[in-house]
C-alpha positions in Angstrom: -92.0 -38.3 -152.2 -89.2 -40.1 -154.1 -90.4 -43.3 -156.0 -87.2 -44.9 -154.6 -88.1 -44.3 -151.0 -91.6 -45.6 -151.7 -90.2 -48.8 -153.1 -91.4 -48.1 -156.7 -88.1 -47.2 -158.4 -84.7 -48.6 -159.0 -81.6 -47.4 -160.8 -79.9 -50.2 -162.7 -77.7 -51.5 -165.5 -78.0 -54.8 -167.2 -74.9 -55.4 -169.3 -75.9 -58.9 -170.3 -78.8 -57.4 -172.2 -77.1 -54.4 -173.7 -76.0 -50.8 -173.0 -78.3 -48.7 -170.7 -79.6 -46.9 -173.8 -80.4 -50.3 -175.6 -82.1 -51.7 -172.5 -84.1 -48.5 -172.0 -85.3 -48.6 -175.6 -86.2 -52.3 -175.2 -88.3 -51.6 -172.1 -90.2 -48.8 -173.8 -91.0 -51.0 -176.8 -92.2 -53.8 -174.6 -95.5 -54.5 -172.8 -93.8 -54.1 -169.4 -95.9 -51.8 -167.2 -93.9 -48.9 -165.9 -94.6 -45.4 -164.7 -91.3 -43.7 -165.7 -88.1 -44.7 -167.4 -85.2 -42.3 -167.5 -82.1 -43.0 -169.5 -79.4 -41.4 -167.4 -76.3 -42.2 -169.5 -74.6 -44.9 -167.5 -77.7 -46.3 -165.9 -81.5 -46.5 -166.2 -84.1 -45.2 -163.7 -87.2 -47.4 -163.8 -90.3 -46.6 -161.8 -93.2 -49.0 -161.4 -95.5 -46.6 -159.6 -99.1 -47.8 -160.1 -99.9 -44.6 -162.1 -98.3 -46.4 -165.2 -97.9 -43.1 -167.1 -95.2 -44.6 -169.4 -93.2 -41.4 -169.1 -90.0 -41.7 -171.1 -87.1 -39.2 -170.4 -83.4 -38.6 -170.9 -81.4 -36.9 -168.2 -78.8 -34.4 -169.0 -76.2 -33.5 -166.4 -74.4 -30.1 -166.2 -72.9 -28.3 -163.3 -74.2 -30.9 -160.8 -77.8 -30.4 -162.0 -80.0 -32.6 -164.1 -82.4 -31.5 -166.8 -84.7 -33.8 -168.7 -86.0 -34.1 -172.2 -88.8 -36.3 -173.5 -87.8 -39.6 -175.1 -84.5 -41.5 -175.2 -81.8 -39.4 -176.7 
């Protein structure tokens, strides 16, 4: 059920446009349609699933597990 497997998501960096955090913030402040954006520290997860929920999260990694908080932190 992964958005990646369904072709709706990508994990990326875009150093010519800023740090992953800067790029994530720019996307959330734009009119780009997205379902979910997750700031994951060294990269960004972007889903364009048609639900377009505009869900914004930050991933936190500890002990090989990820937890998520709302917003870009």
